[in-house]
LUMMITI-550527 format. One record per atom (N, C-alpha, C, O): residue in three letters; x, y negated, z. Coordinates in steps of 0.02 Angstrom, whole numbers, plus 50000, padded with zeros to 5 digits. Example, Ala and Ser with C-alpha at 12.3 -4.5 7.8 and 13.67 -1.06 7.14 Angstrom:
BEGIN
ala506605028450390
ala506155022550390
ala506605016550390
ala507125016650423
ser506425011250354
ser506845005350357
ser506454999850394
ser506704994350402
***
This chain:
BEGIN
unk490414701847008
unk490814696846972
unk490944690647014
unk491354686446995
unk490604690047071
unk490704684147113
unk491424683347136
unk491644677747150
unk491794688847139
unk492484688447160
unk492914684747110
unk493484682847125
unk492654683547050
unk493034680046999
unk492884672546998
unk493074669046951
unk492534670047050
unk492414662847057
unk492854660347114
unk492804662747171
unk493274655447100
unk493744652647149
unk493584645347160
unk493564641447112
unk493464643447223
unk493314636447239
unk493914633347274
unk494194636147321
unk494114627347250
unk494694623947276
unk494544616547288
unk494054613947262
unk494964613347328
unk494904606247339
unk495534602847314
unk496084604747335
unk495464597947271
unk496034594047247
unk495884586647259
unk495454583847225
unk496234583647307
unk496094576747327
unk495344575947341
unk495084579247386
unk494994571747303
unk494274570847317
unk493834574847269
unk493234573647264
unk494134579647235
unk493754583747187
unk493644590847213
unk494074593847245
unk493064593447198
unk492934600547209
unk493034603947141
unk492724602147091
unk493464608947140
unk493624612347078
unk493414619647083
unk493584623047132
unk493054621947033
unk492814628847032
unk493104632246971
unk492984630146914
unk493484637546982
unk493774641346927
unk493384647846917
unk493324651846964
unk493134648846857
unk492764654946841
unk493204659246796
unk493314657546738
unk493464664846823
unk493894669246785
unk493474674046744
unk493014677346769
unk493644674546680
unk493234678646635
unk493674683446594
unk494284682646590
unk493334688446564
unk493634692546511
unk493314690146447
unk492704689546444
unk493714688846396
unk493454685346337
unk492954689346296
unk492654686646250
unk492854695746312
unk492374699746273
unk491874703146318
unk491544707846297
unk491804700746379
unk491364703946427
unk490694700346432
unk490674694246442
unk490144704046424
unk489484701146430
unk489344699046502
unk488974694246514
unk489644702646550
unk489554700846620
unk489864693846633
unk489594690046674
unk490404692246598
unk490714685746606
unk490254680246580
unk490234674746608
unk489894681646526
unk489414676746499
unk488884675146551
unk488714669346562
unk488624680346582
unk488114679446633
unk488384675546692
unk488054671146720
unk488994677246712
unk489314673846769
unk489394666346755
unk489254662246798
unk489614664646696
unk489714657646677
unk489044653846680
unk488994648446708
unk488534656846651
unk487874653646650
unk487604652446720
unk487384646946737
unk487624657746761
unk487344657246828
unk487734652346871
unk487444648646910
unk488394652346865
unk488814648046907
unk488714640646889
unk488664636446933
unk488694639146825
unk488594632146804
unk487904629646825
unk487834624046849
unk487394633846817
unk486714631846837
unk486664630846912
unk486294626546935
unk487024634946950
unk486994634347023
unk487394628447048
unk487174624947094
unk487984627247019
unk488434622047044
unk488294615147014
unk488424610047046
unk488024614846953
unk487874608646917
unk488464603746921
unk488404598346951
unk489034605546892
unk489634601246896
unk489574594946852
unk489144594546808
unk490004590146866
unk490034584146824
unk490394585546759
unk490234582546707
unk490894590046761
unk491274591846701
unk491344599346697
unk491394602846748
unk491344601846635
unk491474608946623
unk492084609346577
unk492054607046520
unk492614612346601
unk493224613246561
unk493214620346532
unk493054625146568
unk493394620946469
unk493424627546438
unk494114628646408
unk494444624046385
unk494314634946407
unk494984636846384
unk495004637146308
unk495104642446278
unk494904631246277
unk494934630546205
unk495284624046187
unk495264619246226
unk495604623846128
unk495834617546100
unk495344615646045
unk494854619146034
unk495474610046012
unk494994607545963
unk494894612445905
unk494324613545884
unk495444615445880
unk495384619945823
unk494974626145841
unk494534628145803
unk495114629145899
unk494754635145918
unk494024633545937
unk493584637645928
unk493924627445963
unk493234625245978
unk492824624945914
unk492254627245912
unk493124622145861
unk492764621745797
unk492644628645768
unk492114630045740
unk493144633145776
unk493064639945749
unk492534643945786
unk492164647845756
unk492504642945852
unk492024646845891
unk491314644145881
unk490824647845886
unk491264637745866
unk490614634745850
unk490394636945780
unk489794637545766
unk490894638045737
unk490754640045667
unk491174646145651
unk491714645545623
unk490924652145668
unk491324658245660
unk491544659645588
unk492004663445577
unk491214656545540
unk491394657745470
unk491874652545443
unk491974652045382
unk492174648745489
unk492654643545467
unk493244646445429
unk493504643245384
unk493454652645448
unk494014655845414
unk493894656345339
unk494364656045299
unk493264656945320
unk493104657945250
unk493284651945207
unk493334652445146
unk493374646145239
unk493544640145202
unk494284638445205
unk494504633245182
unk494674643045234
unk495394641945240
unk495714641645171
unk495594645945128
unk496104636545160
unk496474635745097
unk497164638845106
unk497604635845137
unk497254644845079
unk497884648445089
unk498474644545058
unk499034645145083
unk498354640745006
unk498884636744976
unk499164631645025
unk499764630445028
unk498714628545064
unk498934623645113
unk499324626945169
unk499794624045196
unk499124633045188
unk499484636845240
unk500204637845219
unk500664637045259
unk500304639745155
unk500984640945129
unk501374634445126
unk501954634145147
unk501074629145099
unk501424622745091
unk501634619845158
unk502164616745163
unk501224620845210
unk501384618045276
unk501814622745318
unk501924621445377
unk502044628345287
unk502494633045321
unk502184635945385
unk502524636445436
unk501544637645381
unk501194640245440
unk500984647545430
unk500504649845461
unk501344651145387
unk501154658045371
unk501184662545433
unk500704666145447
unk501744662345470
unk501824666745528
unk501314664945582
unk501004669345611
unk501224658345594
unk500724656245644
unk500024658445623
unk499624660445665
unk499884658145559
unk499234660245533
unk499124667645546
unk498584669745565
unk499654671645534
unk499584678845544
unk499454680445618
unk499034684745633
unk499794677045663
unk499684678145734
unk498964676345753
unk498644679945791
unk498714670845726
unk498014668945739
unk497534674245713
unk497044675845747
unk497674676845654
unk497254682045626
unk497254688245670
unk496734691445681
unk497854690045695
unk497904695845739
unk497484694745802
unk497124699345824
unk497524688845831
unk497154687345892
unk496404687845879
unk496034691045916
unk496184684645825
unk495474684645807
unk495224691745794
unk494694693745817
unk495634695645756
unk495434702445739
unk495404706845801
unk494944710945808
unk495894706045846
unk495914710045907
unk495284708645949
unk494964713345974
unk495124702345957
unk494534700545996
unk493894703545966
unk493474706146002
unk493844703245899
unk493244705845867
unk493194713345873
unk492644716145881
unk493764716745870
unk493764724045877
unk493544726045947
unk493144730645956
unk493814722545998
unk493634724146066
unk492894722546079
unk492544726346112
unk492674716846052
unk491974714946062
unk491504719946029
unk490974721446055
unk491704722445970
unk491294727445935
unk491224733745975
unk490684736745977
unk491764735846008
unk491744741946049
unk491254741146108
unk490934745846129
unk491214734946134
unk490784733746191
unk490084731446172
unk489634730946214
unk489994729946107
unk489344727446084
unk489214720346108
unk488644718546120
unk489744716446113
unk489674709446135
unk489914704846079
unk490064707146024
unk489934698346093
unk490164693446044
unk490824690346067
unk490934689546127
unk491244688546019
unk491884685546035
unk491784678546063
unk491404674546036
unk492124677146119
unk492084670446148
unk491394668746176
unk491214662946181
unk491014673846194
unk490344672646218
unk490334668346281
unk489884664146290
unk490824669346325
unk490834665446387
unk491004658146375
unk490774653746412
unk491404656746322
unk491564649846306
unk490954646446274
unk490804640646289
unk490614650046230
unk489994647346201
unk489474645946255
unk489114640946253
unk489444650446303
unk488974649446358
unk489174643346399
unk488744639546421
unk489824642446410
unk490054636546445
unk489864630146410
unk489664625246442
unk489914630146344
unk489724624346304
unk488974622946310
unk488764617346322
unk488574628346302
unk487854627546306
unk487624625446375
unk487194621046382
unk487904628546427
unk487694627046495
unk487914620046516
unk487554616646553
unk488494617846492
unk488714611046507
unk488214605946480
unk488044601046513
unk487984607246420
unk487494602846389
unk486834603046427
unk486514597846436
unk486634608946449
unk485984609646482
unk485954606146550
unk485424603846571
unk486534605746585
unk486534602446651
unk486804595346646
unk486874591946697
unk486944593046586
unk487184586146576
unk487894585046597
unk488094579446612
unk488294590346597
unk489004589646616
unk489424587746555
unk489234589346498
unk489984584346567
unk490434582546513
unk490874588546495
unk491154591846539
unk490924590046431
unk491324595646408
unk492054593446397
unk492174588346364
unk492534597246424
unk493244595646417
unk493594601646385
unk493564607246411
unk493914600446328
unk494324605646296
unk495004605646331
unk495394600946323
unk495134610746371
unk495684610446419
unk496324614046397
unk496834613546432
unk496314617646341
unk496904621546323
unk497354617646276
unk497134613046241
unk497994619546275
unk498484616446231
unk498344618446158
unk498104623946145
unk498484613946112
unk498414615246041
unk498764621746024
unk499354622646039
unk498404626345992
unk498684632945978
unk499274632645930
unk499724636845933
unk499284627645886
unk499854626845840
unk500484624945879
unk501034627145861
unk500404620945931
unk500984619145973
unk501234625346010
unk501834626446015
unk500764629346035
unk500954635546070
unk501354640046024
unk501884642646043
unk501104641145963
unk501444645545916
unk502114642645895
unk502614646245889
unk502124636045883
unk502744632845861
unk503284633445914
unk503864634745899
unk503104632445977
unk503584633046032
unk503814640346038
unk504404641646049
unk503344645046031
unk503524652046035
unk504024654045981
unk504524657245995
unk503874652045919
unk504304653945863
unk504974650345865
unk505484653045842
unk504994644345893
unk505614640545897
unk506124644045943
unk506724643645932
unk505864647445994
unk506314650646042
unk506494657846023
unk506894661046057
unk506214660245968
unk506374667045945
unk506814666645883
unk506694662545838
unk507324670945880
unk507744671345821
unk507394675045765
unk506834677545774
unk507714675345706
unk507404678645648
unk507244685945663
unk506704688345647
unk507714689445695
unk507614696545711
unk507014697345758
unk506604701745748
unk506974693045809
unk506424693445857
unk505754691845824
unk505244694745842
unk505764687145777
unk505134685345742
unk504874691345703
unk504264692645703
unk505324694945669
unk505104700745631
unk504864706245677
unk504374709645661
unk505194707245734
unk504974712345781
unk504294710545809
unk503864714845820
unk504194704045821
unk503544701745846
unk503004703045794
unk502464705445811
unk503154701245732
unk502664702045678
unk502474709345667
unk501884711045664
unk502974713645661
unk502834720645649
unk502544724045711
unk502154728745705
unk502724721545770
unk502414724145831
unk501674722645833
unk501264726745855
unk501484716645810
unk500784714745807
unk500404719245759
unk499854721645775
unk500704720345700
unk500354724145648
unk500284731445667
unk499734734245669
unk500854734645681
unk500854741845691
unk500664743945762
unk500444749545773
unk500734739245810
unk500564740945879
unk499824742045889
unk499624745545937
unk499394739145846
unk498674739745855
unk498344744045802
unk497734745045805
unk498734746645754
unk498434750245698
unk498044756345720
unk497514757945691
unk498304759945770
unk497994766245788
unk497564765745851
unk497364770745880
unk497414759545870
unk497034758645932
unk496284759545919
unk495924754745909
unk496054765745920
unk495354767245908
unk495014770145969
unk494444772645965
unk495354769846027
unk495064772746087
unk494484768446112
unk494454762446100
unk494024771846146
unk493464768246176
unk493704764546238
unk494154766946274
unk493404758746252
unk493584754946311
unk493234757846372
unk492644759346370
unk493604758446426
unk493324760846489
unk493204754846535
unk493394749246519
unk492884756146591
unk492764750846640
unk493434748146666
unk493504742146679
unk493924752646673
unk494594750446695
unk494914745746644
unk495244740946663
unk494804747146579
unk495074742746527
unk494774735846532
unk495124730846524
unk494134735446544
unk493784729046549
unk494044725146609
unk494164719046604
unk494144728546665
unk494414725146724
unk495124722646710
unk495324717346735
unk495504726546671
unk496184724446654
unk496174718046612
unk496624713846619
unk495674717346569
unk495624711346527
unk495504705146569
unk495674699646548
unk495214706046628
unk495114700346673
unk495774697846703
unk495814692346729
unk496294702046698
unk496934700246727
unk497464698846673
unk498044697746689
unk497254698746611
unk497734698146556
unk497494693046505
unk496914693046485
unk497944688646485
unk497784683846432
unk497674687646367
unk498024692446353
unk497184685446326
unk497014689146266
unk497594689446217
unk497734694746188
unk497934683846207
unk498504683946161
unk499064688346187
unk499394691746149
unk499164688246253
unk499664692646283
unk499474699946272
unk499904704146261
unk498824701446275
unk498594708346264
unk498734710446192
unk498924716246180
unk498634705946144
unk498764707546074
unk499494709346063
unk499654713846024
unk499934705746097
unk500644706946088
unk500874713646117
unk501394716346098
unk500474716246165
unk500624722846191
unk501334723446218
unk501564719146255
unk501664728946199
unk502334730446225
unk502864725646199
unk503404725046228
unk502714722146144
unk503214717646114
unk503414712246164
unk503994710246166
unk502934709946203
unk503074704446250
unk503584706446303
unk503934702146330
unk503624712946318
unk504084715246370
unk504814714146349
unk505244713446392
unk504934714046284
unk505614713146259
unk505834705846261
unk506424704346263
unk505344701346262
unk505514694146259
unk505154690446315
unk504574688446307
unk505484689446372
unk505164685946429
unk504914678946411
unk504454676446442
unk505224675846361
unk505024669146342
unk504294668946319
unk503964663746324
unk504044674646292
unk503354674846269
unk502874673546326
unk502404669646320
unk502984676946383
unk502554675946441
unk502594668846467
unk502094665946489
unk503194666046465
unk503284659146490
unk502884654146448
unk502564649646475
unk502904655046382
unk502574650246338
unk501824651446334
unk501424646746333
unk501624657846331
unk500914659446323
unk500524658746388
unk499934656946387
unk500844660046444
unk500484659946508
unk500694653946551
unk500284649646566
unk501324653746571
unk501554648846620
unk501444641646596
unk501174637446632
unk501654640246534
unk501584633346509
unk500844631546501
unk500644625946516
unk500454636246478
unk499734634746471
unk499394633946538
unk498914630146545
unk499624637546589
unk499364636546657
unk499474629246678
unk499034626046707
unk500074626746664
unk500224619746681
unk499764614946644
unk499504610146673
unk499684616146580
unk499264611746539
unk498534611946562
unk498214606746569
unk498284618046573
unk497594618846595
unk497474615446662
unk496974611946671
unk497944616346709
unk497874613346775
unk497844605846770
unk497444602646805
unk498264602946728
unk498284595646720
unk497624593046692
unk497364587946716
unk497354596446642
unk496714594246612
unk496144595046662
unk495694590846664
unk496154600446700
unk495604601746747
unk495594596546803
unk495064593846818
unk496174595246833
unk496164590546890
unk496064583346869
unk495904579046911
unk496144581946805
unk496014575146780
unk495344574546743
unk495204569346713
unk494944579846746
unk494274579546715
unk493834574746755
unk493924574146816
unk493374571346723
unk492964566446758
unk492464569546807
unk492214575046797
unk492324565746860
unk491824567846909
unk492104571246970
unk492664573846968
unk491724571147025
unk491954574247088
unk491904581847089
unk492224585147130
unk491514584747043
unk491454592047041
unk491624594346970
unk491294592546922
unk492134598546966
unk492374600946901
unk492364608546901
unk492614611746947
unk492064611446849
unk492054618746841
unk492454620546779
unk492364617446726
unk492884625546785
unk493294627646728
unk493174634846711
unk493174639146755
unk493064636246647
unk492964643146623
unk493624645346592
unk493834642846540
unk493954650146625
unk494624652346605
unk494664659846597
unk494284663546629
unk495124662146556
unk495294669246555
unk495574671046624
unk495944667146653
unk495394676846648
unk495594678746716
unk496334678446729
unk496544677246786
unk496744679346677
unk497474679246685
unk497734672446706
unk498274671946735
unk497354667246691
unk497594660446705
unk497394657846774
unk497664652846797
unk496934661146807
unk496684658446871
unk497234657946924
unk497284652646955
unk497644663046936
unk498164662346987
unk498654656646971
unk498834652747015
unk498874656246908
unk499354651046890
unk499064644046895
unk499404639446919
unk498444643246873
unk498124636646877
unk498024634646949
unk498124628846967
unk497824639346991
unk497734638047063
unk498384635347093
unk498374630647132
unk498944638447075
unk499594636347101
unk499804629547073
unk500124625647108
unk499644628247010
unk499874622246977
unk499484615946995
unk499714610346985
unk498874616847022
unk498444611047034
unk498774605747079
unk498674599747069
unk499164607947127
unk499474603247174
unk500194601547155
unk500574599047197
unk500374602947093
unk501044601147068
unk500994595747015
unk500454594446988
unk501554592747001
unk501594587946945
unk501794591746882
unk502254595846884
unk501454590346827
unk501614593746764
unk501944588946714
unk501724583146707
unk502454591346681
unk502784587346628
unk502454589146562
unk502694593446525
unk501894585746547
unk501504587446488
unk501884585946424
unk501834589646375
unk502274580546424
unk502654578846364
unk503144584546345
unk503244585946286
unk503424587646396
unk503914592946383
unk503574599146353
unk503844602146306
unk503004601046379
unk502684607246357
unk502234606246297
unk501924611046273
unk502184600246271
unk501804599046210
unk502244596746153
unk501994594846100
unk502904596846163
unk503364594846110
unk503674601046079
unk503714606346110
unk503884600346016
unk504234605745982
unk504974604545992
unk505254599845964
unk505304608846031
unk506004607546048
unk506464607645987
unk506384611745942
unk506934603145988
unk507444602945936
unk508084605645967
unk508304603446020
unk508384610345933
unk509004613145958
unk509554607945958
unk509744605345906
unk509784606446018
unk510274601046025
unk510984603646012
unk511234607946048
unk511274601145961
unk511964602845945
unk512324596445924
unk512034592245890
unk512944595745944
unk513334589945922
unk513424590245846
unk513424585145812
unk513504596345821
unk513564597345749
unk513004602045728
unk512924607345758
unk512604600145678
unk512054604445655
unk512314610645620
unk512294611045558
unk512574615445658
unk512904621245630
unk512454625045582
unk512664626945527
unk511824626145602
unk511364629945561
unk511264626845492
unk511264630345441
unk511174620245492
unk511064616745428
unk511694616945384
unk511654617745324
unk512264616245417
unk512894616345379
unk512984623145346
unk513174623545288
unk512864628445385
unk512934635245357
unk512434636345300
unk512594639245249
unk511814633845311
unk511294634745260
unk511494631545194
unk511314634045141
unk511864625945197
unk512094622745136
unk512754625745110
unk512864626145050
unk513174627845157
unk513844630345137
unk513804636945099
unk514184637945051
unk513354641345119
unk513324647945087
unk513174647345012
unk513554649944971
unk512614643944993
unk512494643244921
unk513024639044886
unk513204640444828
unk513284633844921
unk513794629644890
unk514424633644875
unk514734632744823
unk514604638144920
unk515204642344910
unk515134646544847
unk515604647044807
unk514554649644839
unk514464654044781
unk514394650144716
unk514574652644663
unk514124644144721
unk514094639944661
unk514804638144638
unk514964638244579
unk515234636544687
unk515934635044671
unk516274641144641
unk516654640544593
unk516114647044669
unk516414653244643
unk516194654444571
unk516604656444529
unk515554653244556
unk515304654144488
unk515634649244441
unk515854650944386
unk515684642944464
unk516004637744423
unk516734639344411
unk517004638344356
unk517064641944462
unk517764643744455
unk517844649344404
unk518324649544366
unk517354653944403
unk517364659344354
unk517364656644283
unk517704659244239
unk516984651244272
unk516964648244205
unk517624644944187
unk517824644744129
unk517984642444238
unk518624639244223
unk519144644444203
unk519624642944167
unk519054650644227
unk519514655944208
unk519384658144136
unk519834658344094
unk518754659844124
unk518534661144055
unk517774661644055
unk517474663044107
unk517474660543998
unk516754660343992
unk516444666944012
unk515914667044045
unk516754672443994
unk516474679044008
unk516414680144083
unk515904682644107
unk516944678444121
unk516924679244194
unk516384674944225
unk516024677044271
unk516324668744200
unk515814664244226
unk515114666844213
unk514684666744257
unk514994669244152
unk514344671944135
unk514184678144176
unk513614679044198
unk514684682344187
unk514584688344228
unk514394686544300
unk513944689544329
unk514734681544327
unk514584679244396
unk513874676444400
unk513504677844447
unk513694672344351
unk513024669444350
unk512494674844343
unk511974674544376
unk512644679844301
unk512174685444292
unk512084689244358
unk511524691044376
unk512644690444394
unk512604694044457
unk512194690144508
unk511794693144544
unk512294683644511
unk511914679444558
unk511164679944543
unk510754680744588
unk510994679544479
unk510294679544460
unk509974686444469
unk509414687044496
unk510324691644447
unk510014698244447
unk509924701044518
unk509414704244532
unk510404699644563
unk510334702144631
unk509854697844671
unk509414700544705
unk509934691344668
unk509504686944707
unk508784687244683
unk508324688344722
unk508704686244618
unk508034686544590
unk507744693544591
unk507154694444603
unk508174698544578
unk507934705344576
unk507674707844642
unk507144711044644
unk508024706444697
unk507794708744762
unk507184704844787
unk506754707644821
unk507144698444769
unk506534694544785
unk505944697444747
unk505404698244775
unk506044698944683
unk505504701844642
unk505314708744668
unk504734710644667
unk505814712444691
unk505684719044718
unk505244718544781
unk504794722644791
unk505374713444821
unk504954712244880
unk504234711144861
unk503774714044890
unk504124706744811
unk503444705444787
unk503124711744758
unk502524712844765
unk503534715844724
unk503284722044695
unk503084727044749
unk502574730544741
unk503474727444803
unk503334732244856
unk502644731144889
unk502324735844911
unk502424724844890
unk501764723444918
unk501244722944863
unk500694720444873
unk501434725444802
unk500984725644745
unk500734718744725
unk500144717744710
unk501194713944726
unk501024707244703
unk500844707344629
unk501024711944593
unk500494702244607
unk500314701644536
unk500954700944494
unk501444698144518
unk500954703544432
unk501544702944389
unk501804695744383
unk502414694644380
unk501354690844382
unk501584683844379
unk501934681744443
unk502414677844441
unk501704684344500
unk502034682944564
unk502724685944566
unk503204682944590
unk502784692144539
unk503434695544536
unk503904691644491
unk504494690744507
unk503654689444433
unk504064685444387
unk504274678844419
unk504844676644411
unk503804675644454
unk503954669344489
unk504504670344540
unk504964666244546
unk504464675844577
unk504984677444627
unk505654678244594
unk506164675744619
unk505664681744538
unk506294683044502
unk506614676544477
unk507224675644480
unk506194672044452
unk506444665644425
unk506634660744481
unk507134657344477
unk506204660544533
unk506284655444585
unk506854656944633
unk507204652344655
unk506954663244651
unk507434664944704
unk508134662344691
unk508424659244736
unk508434663344632
unk509114660844622
unk509164653244625
unk509694650444641
unk508604649844610
unk508604642444612
unk508464639844682
unk508794635244705
unk507964642744716
unk507784640244782
unk508314641844834
unk508384638144884
unk508704647144823
unk509234648844871
unk509764643344874
unk510094642544925
unk509824639544821
unk510314634044820
unk510094628444867
unk510514624644891
unk509434627844879
unk509164622544921
unk508834625644983
unk508314628844976
unk509134624745043
unk508854627845104
unk508154625445121
unk507804628645162
unk507934619945091
unk507264617345106
unk506724620545064
unk506134619245074
unk506924624845018
unk506444628344975
unk506504635844988
unk507004638245014
unk505984639544969
unk505984646844978
unk505604650044920
unk505074647744901
unk505884655444895
unk505574658944838
unk504874661544857
unk504424661744815
unk504794663544920
unk504154666244942
unk503584661244937
unk503014663144923
unk503734654844946
unk503214649744940
unk502944649644869
unk502334649444858
unk503404649644821
unk503194649344751
unk502834655744730
unk502324655444696
unk503094661444751
unk502774667744734
unk502084668144767
unk501604670544737
unk502044665944830
unk501404666144866
unk500894661544836
unk500304663344830
unk501104655444816
unk500644650844783
unk500394653644717
unk499814652844699
unk500854656944680
unk500644660144618
unk500144665744631
unk499644666344595
unk500274669744683
unk499814675144701
unk499124672344719
unk498614675144699
unk499124666844758
unk498484663844777
unk498114661044717
unk497494661444713
unk498484658244669
unk498184655344609
unk497884660744564
unk497354659844535
unk498234666444559
unk498014671844516
unk497464676044549
unk496944677444518
unk497584678044611
unk497114682544645
unk496484678944669
unk495944681844669
unk496574672644689
unk496024668644715
unk495634672344770
unk495104675144757
unk495914672444832
unk495564675844887
unk494844673644894
unk494684667744888
unk494404678444906
unk493684677144909
unk493444676844981
unk493804678645028
unk492824674744988
unk492514674445054
unk492524681445086
unk492634682045146
unk492394686545046
unk492374693345074
unk493054695445102
unk493084699345150
unk493604692845073
unk494264694345100
unk494334691545170
unk494604694845215
unk494094685445179
unk494124682345245
unk493684686145295
unk493874687045353
unk493104688345272
unk492654691945316
unk492934698845337
unk492784701345391
unk493344701745293
unk493614708345306
unk494274708345345
unk494544713545362
unk494534702345359
unk495184701945394
unk495184705745460
unk495674709245473
unk494664705245502
unk494694708945566
unk494784716445557
unk495094719645599
unk494534719245502
unk494614726345489
unk495274727945453
unk495584733145465
unk495474723345408
unk496054724745365
unk496724723145397
unk497224726245380
unk496744718345443
unk497374715845468
unk497774721045506
unk498384720745510
unk497434725945536
unk497774731145573
unk497854737645534
unk498034742845563
unk497704737445469
unk497794743345427
unk498294741745372
unk498224736745337
unk498804745945364
unk499294744745312
unk498964744445243
unk499144740245202
unk498474748745232
unk498104748745169
unk497734742145160
unk497654739645104
unk497504739345216
unk497124733145212
unk497544727345186
unk497284723045151
unk498194727345201
unk498634722045177
unk498724722445101
unk498864717445069
unk498644728445073
unk498694729145001
unk498034727544966
unk498034725144910
unk497484728845000
unk496824727844968
unk496544720844978
unk496214718244933
unk496684717845035
unk496404711245050
unk496824705845016
unk497424705245030
unk496514702044972
unk496884697144932
unk497194691544975
unk497724689044959
unk496854689645028
unk497124684445072
unk497754687045107
unk498264683645109
unk497704692945137
unk498274695845172
unk498844697345123
unk499434696745141
unk498674699245062
unk499194700745013
unk499604694544997
unk500214694944989
unk499274688744993
unk499634682444981
unk500144681245036
unk500724679645023
unk499934682145099
unk500394681145155
unk500964686245152
unk501534684545167
unk500804692445133
unk501324697545129
unk501834695945074
unk502424697045083
unk501594693345018
unk502034691444962
unk502524686044986
unk503124686344970
unk502284681145023
unk502724675745048
unk503274678645091
unk503864677145081
unk503094682745139
unk503584685345188
unk504094689945156
unk504694689145165
unk503854694945118
unk504304700045091
unk504734697245035
unk505304699245027
unk504474692544996
unk504874689344944
unk505444685344975
unk506014685744951
unk505304681645028
unk505824677945062
unk506354682645091
unk506954681145087
unk506134688145119
unk506614693045146
unk507054695845091
unk507654696345100
unk506754697645034
unk507144700244978
unk507644695244952
unk508204697144935
unk507434688944948
unk507884683644924
unk508474682644971
unk509044681644950
unk508334682945037
unk508874682145087
unk509384687745081
unk509984686545083
unk509144693945074
unk509604699545066
unk509984698945000
unk510584700244997
unk509624696844948
unk509924696144882
unk510494691144880
unk510964691944842
unk510444685844921
unk510974680744923
unk511634683844943
unk512154682444912
unk511634688044994
unk512254691045018
unk512504696644973
unk513104697444962
unk512034700544946
unk512234705844899
unk512534702644837
unk513054704944813
unk512224697444810
unk512474694044752
unk513154690944766
unk513614691144724
unk513224687944826
unk513864684944844
unk514434689944844
unk514974688544818
unk514304695844872
unk514824701044872
unk514994703344803
unk515574704744788
unk514484703944759
unk514604706144690
unk515024700944652
unk515444702744611
unk514884694544665
unk515254689144630
unk515984689244652
unk516424688544610
unk516104689944716
unk516794690044741
unk517164696044713
unk517754695544697
unk516824701644708
unk517154707544680
unk517304706544605
unk517814708744579
unk516844703044571
unk516954701644500
unk517554697044489
unk517924697744440
unk517654692344536
unk518194687544529
unk518874690344552
unk519394689144521
unk518844694244606
unk519484696444635
unk519594704044633
unk520134706544648
unk519064707644612
unk519114714944615
unk519564717744560
unk519654723744556
***
């Protein structure tokens, strides 16, 4: 494992990069021995504050408030985090090791030698937000389903070659599997940008000797970035699509406004036509949203909420039927601690999404929103045919 220790000089600092596999017991030993031998002034680890707290308290997921996840519009980011956590736990179980063992060892060893601990990775929410901002709706769904179905049948035993491959691959990149090949931006945001961020934190860590514990995939990029200038503000901001005219927002308001005008116009022709148009709007929009909730076996109250909310929330682009249906599902089902504990096993099984109450809430949000979106256009076509057909 000594080949995975890289020593560099940056100005007046000695920098030591320890490349690890996140589920390898050999990496844990390497981190411990290297820190004890080198006794650095600072130890940088590839974690942000949120993941640091989670790795220190592995049962933190059990206190997650799913209602807050929905309200803050972090459902997709939450699912990706769950996939990452579940993937790591599955791989660690196959090897008989612990998830993040090398990072925990870095924390413990830093304390034992009196080194300052530096959380060197970019906030994972910023990483996910930037990733999702650069992907369109179609790409987001392909990413989501690629995550779910790409790992469902992965029951093979890990070989020594697999473990060595993990030393050359970022864990999140490994979870994405073949999906990442379709979208080069994924590699740029997950690897290249984080290499820049990690390099900046490492070279600015206090003391003349700095040791960094990194996933093996990041060592080449960090080595290259150390002697470059990094634009941290750019890679930690959530980009806003620059347009002279906010086309997306205009369209989002124009579509429901158009159909409202059509319904109102129907009433000016005669009450029967107006009522028929209103009925078509409600039955298609609400019906397909409710069908979405039904397909994932949502609670009857969640299905009813979807049916009632969809025709109303579609009028306002800032609201979504899935949020209301998901909140209802969370209120009725009340996900338990055991649901959180079972996520690593359930998240990669289709059956698990139906049985696990926490995952079911997330599924209700996503599929209800999809049904409502489809229902808007189906209802629109039905209204136009009613008026002009």
